[in-house]
C-alpha positions as CSV (number, residue, x, y, z in Angstrom):
1,M,20.8,9.3,-7.6
2,K,18.5,12.2,-7.3
3,V,14.7,10.6,-7.6
4,F,11.6,12.3,-8.0
5,L,9.2,10.4,-6.6
6,I,5.6,11.0,-7.8
7,A,2.9,10.5,-5.5
8,R,-0.7,10.7,-4.6
9,G,0.1,12.6,-1.7
10,F,2.2,12.4,1.8
11,P,0.9,11.2,5.2
12,T,-0.4,13.7,7.5
13,A,-2.2,13.6,11.1
14,R,-5.6,14.3,9.7
15,S,-5.0,11.6,6.6
16,P,-2.3,9.0,8.1
17,Q,-2.7,6.5,5.4
18,W,-2.7,8.7,2.2
19,G,0.4,8.3,0.4
20,C,1.8,6.1,3.0
21,F,3.2,3.3,0.7
22,E,5.1,6.1,-1.2
23,R,6.8,7.4,1.8
24,D,8.1,4.0,2.9
25,Q,9.5,3.2,-0.6
26,A,11.2,7.2,-0.3
27,E,12.5,6.3,3.1
28,A,13.8,2.6,1.6
29,L,15.6,4.8,-1.4
30,V,17.2,7.2,1.2
31,S,18.4,4.5,3.5
32,V,20.7,3.4,0.4
33,G,22.1,6.8,-0.2
34,N,19.6,8.3,-2.7
35,E,18.6,11.8,-2.6
36,V,14.5,11.4,-2.7
37,V,12.2,14.3,-3.6
38,V,8.3,13.5,-3.3
39,L,6.1,15.5,-5.8
40,S,2.4,15.5,-5.3
41,V,-0.8,17.4,-6.4
42,D,-3.6,17.2,-4.0
43,T,-6.6,17.0,-5.9
44,R,-8.9,15.6,-3.0
45,F,-12.2,17.1,-1.6
46,R,-11.6,17.2,2.0
47,L,-13.8,19.6,4.3
48,F,-10.7,21.1,6.3
49,W,-8.4,23.9,5.2
50,R,-5.6,23.7,3.2
51,K,-3.2,26.5,2.4
52,P,-3.5,27.0,-1.9
53,G,-0.5,27.0,-3.7
54,I,3.2,25.0,-3.6
55,S,4.2,24.0,-0.1
56,C,7.7,22.3,0.9
57,H,9.0,20.6,4.0
58,T,11.5,18.0,4.9
59,D,11.0,14.9,7.3
60,R,13.4,12.0,7.8
61,G,15.7,13.3,5.2
62,I,13.1,13.4,2.3
63,H,11.8,16.4,0.7
64,F,8.3,16.8,0.2
65,V,7.0,19.4,-2.6
66,N,2.8,19.5,-2.7
67,C,0.5,21.5,-4.7
68,F,-3.2,22.3,-4.0
69,L,-5.3,24.5,-5.7
70,I,-8.7,23.1,-6.4
71,P,-10.3,19.5,-5.9
72,S,-10.6,17.6,-9.0
73,S,-14.1,17.1,-8.3
74,V,-14.7,21.0,-8.9
75,I,-12.7,21.0,-12.1
76,G,-14.1,18.3,-13.2
77,L,-17.5,19.9,-13.6
78,L,-15.7,21.7,-16.4
79,G,-15.0,18.3,-18.2
80,K,-12.6,15.5,-17.9
81,S,-10.3,17.1,-20.4
82,I,-10.2,20.2,-18.5
83,R,-9.5,18.2,-15.3
84,W,-6.7,16.4,-16.7
85,K,-5.0,19.6,-17.7
86,V,-5.1,21.8,-14.8
87,E,-3.6,18.7,-12.8
88,Q,-1.1,18.0,-15.4
89,W,-0.4,22.1,-15.2
90,Q,-0.1,21.8,-11.4
91,L,2.5,18.7,-11.5
92,R,4.7,20.6,-14.0
93,K,4.7,23.5,-11.6
94,V,5.7,21.2,-8.7
95,Y,8.3,19.8,-10.8
96,E,9.7,23.3,-11.9
97,Y,9.9,24.5,-8.3
98,A,11.6,21.1,-7.3
99,S,14.1,21.5,-9.9
100,K,14.9,25.1,-8.9
101,R,15.4,24.1,-5.5
102,F,17.0,20.8,-5.5
103,G,18.4,20.4,-9.1
104,R,17.5,18.3,-12.2
105,P,16.3,14.6,-11.2
106,D,18.3,11.7,-12.7
107,I,15.0,9.8,-12.8
108,L,11.5,9.9,-12.2
109,Y,9.6,7.5,-10.1
110,S,5.6,7.2,-10.1
111,H,3.3,5.5,-8.2
112,Y,-0.1,4.2,-9.3
113,L,-1.7,4.4,-13.1
114,F,-3.6,7.6,-12.4
115,V,-0.6,9.5,-11.2
116,T,1.6,7.8,-13.7
117,A,-0.7,9.2,-16.7
118,N,0.3,12.7,-15.4
119,A,4.1,11.8,-14.7
120,V,4.3,10.9,-18.4
121,Q,4.1,14.5,-19.8
122,L,7.1,15.1,-17.3
123,K,9.4,12.7,-19.1
124,Q,8.2,13.9,-22.2
125,R,8.4,17.4,-21.7
126,Y,11.8,17.5,-19.9
127,G,13.4,14.4,-21.4
128,V,13.8,12.7,-17.6
129,P,13.4,9.0,-17.5
130,L,10.3,7.7,-16.2
131,V,10.0,4.3,-14.0
132,A,6.5,3.4,-12.6
133,I,5.5,1.0,-10.1
134,E,1.6,-0.2,-9.7
135,H,-0.4,-1.2,-6.8
136,W,-3.7,-0.4,-7.9
137,S,-6.3,-2.8,-6.9
138,E,-8.0,-2.4,-10.0
139,L,-5.5,-3.6,-12.1
140,A,-5.9,-6.9,-10.4
141,K,-9.2,-7.7,-11.7
142,K,-9.3,-10.1,-14.5
143,N,-12.1,-8.2,-16.5
144,L,-11.6,-4.4,-17.4
145,P,-13.5,-2.5,-19.7
146,E,-11.8,-2.0,-23.3
147,S,-11.5,1.8,-23.1
148,M,-9.7,1.4,-19.7
149,I,-7.3,-1.2,-21.4
150,Q,-6.6,1.0,-24.0
151,S,-5.7,3.5,-21.6
152,I,-3.3,1.6,-19.6
153,R,-1.6,0.4,-22.7
154,K,-1.1,4.0,-24.1
155,I,0.3,4.9,-20.6
156,Y,2.4,1.9,-20.0
157,T,4.2,1.9,-23.2
158,K,5.6,5.1,-22.7
159,L,7.6,4.2,-19.8
160,D,11.1,3.6,-19.4
161,R,10.5,0.6,-16.8
162,L,7.2,-0.8,-15.3
163,I,7.5,-2.5,-11.6
164,T,4.5,-4.5,-10.3
165,V,4.5,-5.3,-6.5
166,S,3.6,-9.0,-7.0
167,P,3.7,-11.7,-9.3
168,A,-0.1,-12.0,-9.4
169,L,-0.3,-8.2,-10.6
170,Q,2.6,-8.7,-12.8
171,Q,0.8,-11.8,-14.6
172,N,-2.6,-10.2,-14.6
173,I,-1.3,-6.9,-16.5
174,I,0.8,-9.4,-19.1
175,K,-2.9,-11.3,-19.7
176,L,-4.5,-7.4,-20.0
177,I,-2.3,-5.9,-22.2
178,G,0.9,-8.2,-22.9
179,Q,3.1,-5.6,-20.9
180,P,6.1,-7.1,-19.2
181,S,7.2,-5.6,-15.7
182,E,9.7,-6.7,-12.9
183,V,8.2,-7.6,-9.4
184,V,9.7,-5.5,-6.5
185,Y,7.8,-6.0,-3.3
186,N,6.4,-3.3,-1.2
187,V,8.4,-2.2,1.9
188,V,7.9,-2.6,5.5
189,G,7.9,0.6,7.2
190,S,10.5,1.8,10.1
191,D,7.8,2.2,12.4
192,F,7.1,-1.7,12.4
193,Q,9.6,-3.3,14.5
194,Y,9.7,-6.7,16.6
195,N,9.7,-5.9,20.6
196,E,9.3,-9.2,22.7
197,K,7.1,-8.5,25.3
198,P,5.8,-10.9,27.9
199,R,2.3,-12.0,27.1
200,R,-0.1,-11.1,29.8
201,R,-3.4,-11.6,28.0
202,S,-5.9,-14.2,28.9
203,R,-7.9,-14.2,25.7
204,V,-6.3,-14.6,22.1
205,R,-6.2,-11.4,20.8
206,Y,-6.9,-11.1,16.9
207,I,-6.1,-8.1,14.7
208,T,-7.3,-6.8,11.6
209,V,-6.5,-3.5,9.5
210,G,-8.0,-2.1,6.4
211,S,-10.5,0.4,5.0
212,L,-13.9,-0.6,5.9
213,N,-15.4,-1.9,2.5
214,N,-16.9,-4.6,0.7
215,G,-13.8,-5.9,-1.1
216,K,-12.0,-6.4,2.5
217,R,-14.9,-9.0,3.4
218,F,-14.7,-8.3,7.2
219,D,-18.3,-9.9,7.1
220,V,-16.9,-13.0,6.3
221,M,-14.4,-12.8,8.9
222,L,-16.7,-11.8,11.5
223,D,-19.2,-14.9,10.5
224,A,-16.0,-17.4,10.8
225,L,-15.1,-15.7,14.5
226,S,-18.6,-16.2,15.3
227,N,-18.6,-19.8,14.6
228,L,-15.4,-20.1,16.3
229,N,-17.5,-19.7,19.5
230,G,-18.9,-22.8,19.3
231,V,-15.3,-24.1,19.8
232,D,-13.6,-21.8,22.0
233,S,-14.9,-18.5,22.8
234,N,-11.8,-17.2,24.6
235,W,-10.7,-14.4,22.1
236,E,-11.1,-10.9,21.0
237,L,-10.8,-9.0,17.6
238,V,-9.7,-5.2,17.4
239,L,-10.6,-3.7,14.0
240,I,-8.5,-1.0,12.8
241,G,-10.1,1.5,9.8
242,E,-12.7,3.3,8.8
243,G,-15.0,3.3,5.7
244,T,-18.7,3.0,4.4
245,E,-19.3,-0.4,5.9
246,R,-18.7,0.3,9.5
247,T,-22.3,0.7,10.3
248,R,-23.2,-2.4,8.6
249,L,-20.3,-4.2,10.4
250,E,-21.0,-2.9,13.8
251,S,-24.9,-3.9,13.1
252,Q,-23.6,-7.6,12.0
253,V,-21.1,-7.7,15.1
254,H,-24.5,-7.1,17.2
255,R,-26.6,-9.5,15.6
256,L,-24.1,-12.4,16.1
257,G,-23.9,-11.3,19.8
258,L,-19.7,-10.4,19.7
259,D,-20.2,-7.0,21.0
260,G,-18.1,-7.9,23.9
261,Q,-15.3,-9.3,21.5
262,V,-15.0,-7.0,18.9
263,R,-13.8,-3.4,19.1
264,F,-13.7,-0.9,16.3
265,L,-10.8,1.5,16.8
266,G,-11.2,3.6,13.5
267,R,-8.4,5.1,11.9
268,L,-4.8,5.3,13.5
269,T,-1.5,6.3,12.6
270,K,1.1,4.0,11.3
271,S,3.0,4.1,14.9
272,E,-0.4,3.6,16.6
273,I,-1.2,0.5,14.5
274,A,2.3,-0.8,15.2
275,R,1.8,-0.7,18.8
276,Q,-1.6,-2.3,18.8
277,F,0.1,-5.4,16.9
278,L,2.7,-5.6,19.6
279,E,-0.1,-6.1,22.0
280,S,-1.9,-8.7,19.4
281,D,-1.3,-12.3,18.9
282,V,-2.4,-13.3,15.3
283,F,-3.4,-11.0,12.2
284,L,-6.1,-11.5,10.2
285,L,-6.9,-10.6,6.2
286,S,-10.0,-11.5,4.8
287,S,-9.7,-9.6,1.5
288,Q,-11.0,-10.9,-1.8
289,M,-8.5,-9.0,-3.7
290,E,-5.1,-7.4,-3.0
291,T,-2.1,-6.2,-5.1
292,F,0.1,-7.2,-2.5
293,S,-0.9,-6.4,0.9
294,V,1.4,-4.0,3.0
295,V,-0.3,-4.4,6.4
296,C,0.3,-8.1,6.1
297,I,4.4,-7.4,6.4
298,E,3.4,-4.8,8.7
299,A,2.1,-7.2,11.1
300,M,5.0,-9.8,10.2
301,A,7.4,-7.3,10.9
302,C,6.0,-7.0,14.3
303,G,6.3,-11.0,14.8
304,L,2.6,-11.6,14.4
305,P,1.6,-15.2,12.8
306,I,-1.2,-14.4,9.6
307,V,-4.4,-15.9,8.7
308,A,-5.1,-14.6,5.3
309,T,-7.3,-15.3,1.9
310,R,-5.4,-16.1,-1.1
311,C,-6.6,-13.0,-2.8
312,G,-3.2,-12.2,-5.0
313,G,-0.6,-10.5,-2.5
314,P,-0.5,-12.9,0.3
315,E,0.5,-16.0,-1.6
316,S,3.8,-14.5,-2.4
317,I,4.2,-13.0,1.2
318,V,3.1,-15.6,3.8
319,Q,5.0,-18.6,4.0
320,E,4.1,-21.7,6.0
321,A,6.3,-20.8,8.9
322,D,4.3,-17.6,9.2
323,G,0.7,-18.8,9.0
324,L,-2.0,-19.9,7.1
325,L,-3.6,-19.0,3.8
326,C,-7.3,-20.0,2.9
327,P,-9.8,-19.6,-0.3
328,I,-11.4,-16.1,-0.8
329,N,-15.1,-15.5,0.3
330,D,-15.2,-18.8,2.2
331,A,-16.2,-18.2,5.9
332,D,-16.1,-22.3,6.5
333,A,-12.4,-22.5,5.4
334,F,-11.7,-19.3,7.5
335,F,-13.2,-20.8,10.6
336,H,-11.0,-24.0,10.4
337,A,-7.9,-21.7,10.0
338,L,-9.1,-19.8,13.2
339,V,-9.6,-23.2,15.0
340,F,-6.1,-24.2,14.1
341,M,-4.8,-20.8,15.1
342,Q,-6.6,-20.6,18.3
343,Q,-4.7,-23.6,19.6
344,N,-1.4,-23.4,17.8
345,F,-0.8,-19.6,17.6
346,L,1.9,-20.1,20.4
347,T,3.7,-22.4,18.5
348,Y,4.7,-19.9,16.2
349,D,8.3,-18.0,16.4
350,R,7.6,-14.6,16.6
351,R,11.1,-13.2,16.3
352,N,11.8,-15.5,13.1
353,I,8.8,-14.6,11.3
354,A,10.1,-10.9,12.1
355,E,13.6,-11.5,10.8
356,R,12.4,-13.4,7.9
357,C,10.0,-10.4,7.2
358,L,12.9,-7.9,7.3
359,Q,15.1,-10.0,5.2
360,R,12.5,-10.1,2.1
361,F,10.7,-6.5,2.7
362,G,13.1,-4.5,4.6
363,A,14.0,-0.9,3.6
364,E,17.6,-1.3,2.6
365,V,16.7,-4.6,0.6
366,I,13.8,-2.9,-1.4
367,G,16.0,0.3,-2.0
368,R,18.9,-1.6,-3.3
369,Q,16.5,-3.6,-5.7
370,L,14.9,-0.2,-6.7
371,S,18.2,1.5,-7.0
372,S,19.6,-1.2,-9.3
373,I,16.5,-0.6,-11.7
374,F,16.9,2.9,-11.7
375,L,20.6,3.0,-12.7
376,D,19.9,0.3,-15.4
377,V,17.4,2.8,-16.8
378,V,19.5,6.1,-16.4
379,Q,22.5,4.3,-18.0
380,H,20.3,2.7,-20.9
381,S,18.7,6.4,-21.5
382,T,22.3,8.0,-21.2
383,S,23.7,5.6,-24.0
384,S,20.6,6.1,-26.0
385,H,20.9,9.8,-26.0
386,S,24.7,9.7,-26.9
387,N,24.0,7.4,-29.8
């Protein structure tokens, strides 16, 4: 099956996390025999040179076609309607370029609501069925403005099928607009593989990954770790990521006297993160909201036990043999989970954690689930048109 996957973009050396979820799923679809072309329109404002126009390259069997002209923040000065028209025009040009070069797709597959809004016009203009998958954390919120709810309903009702990445997100969208969906979990990328190494660390090495913003609640994690020093100070934390909260978090580390125990590594590539996982003992997640949490399954694929909050996604990921779950925004509960993990992390079977993870979230598993949905949609679409 030929799939045109419509994405935010694709990972690069400068932006290693941009479009990474979409790329992982593209690899999963290729692994089960699909031809995948990733279409994207780069609308970001970034202070580095990008060649204007349409570009195309192939990597790991996936074709990437991208258009960059002018950042949306600049076009937006002319008004929202102009911005959307320009973005949709760019996406049409990318689609037409890809169709001419690789042939007409059997199905369109879009990621995230704001990308799907533009993908709908491709379905309507070119008569190709459209499946969308939703990851966006905004849609995990219990209360949204009525204007946004109306926009969501308008977009989703034009799809041939909607996929959500967790049961929690599925249920919240039903509550918001009554729209049903099928749950297909995110896929663990090929960079993350278990590799048994002898443990040479004297300290328990915790690791966490995420954008340094308030929603990740790294402040709660740091408070809990500070309290852990009163029980056992034989630990260290590696924190991977960048964001607006870095300065404040560094100040908190200094105020709590954790300078010798907490290291900020900044933004890393997927392969660099995987290497850090293999050198660590336990993965920590303190978010107050996640639609899924790909980083949890990436850590588990490397064999790490987990301490995570019940923030929407981890509840459907972390089983008893994989680690511990605790309430959101609760430093005391997180502290007690850390005390247990500090004393018991070696009792977790890392190889089994990794194997269970791949059985549920591996590329071929997710690729087959998606392919089955696509085939059903294409057959239904063909049948409808023949009638």
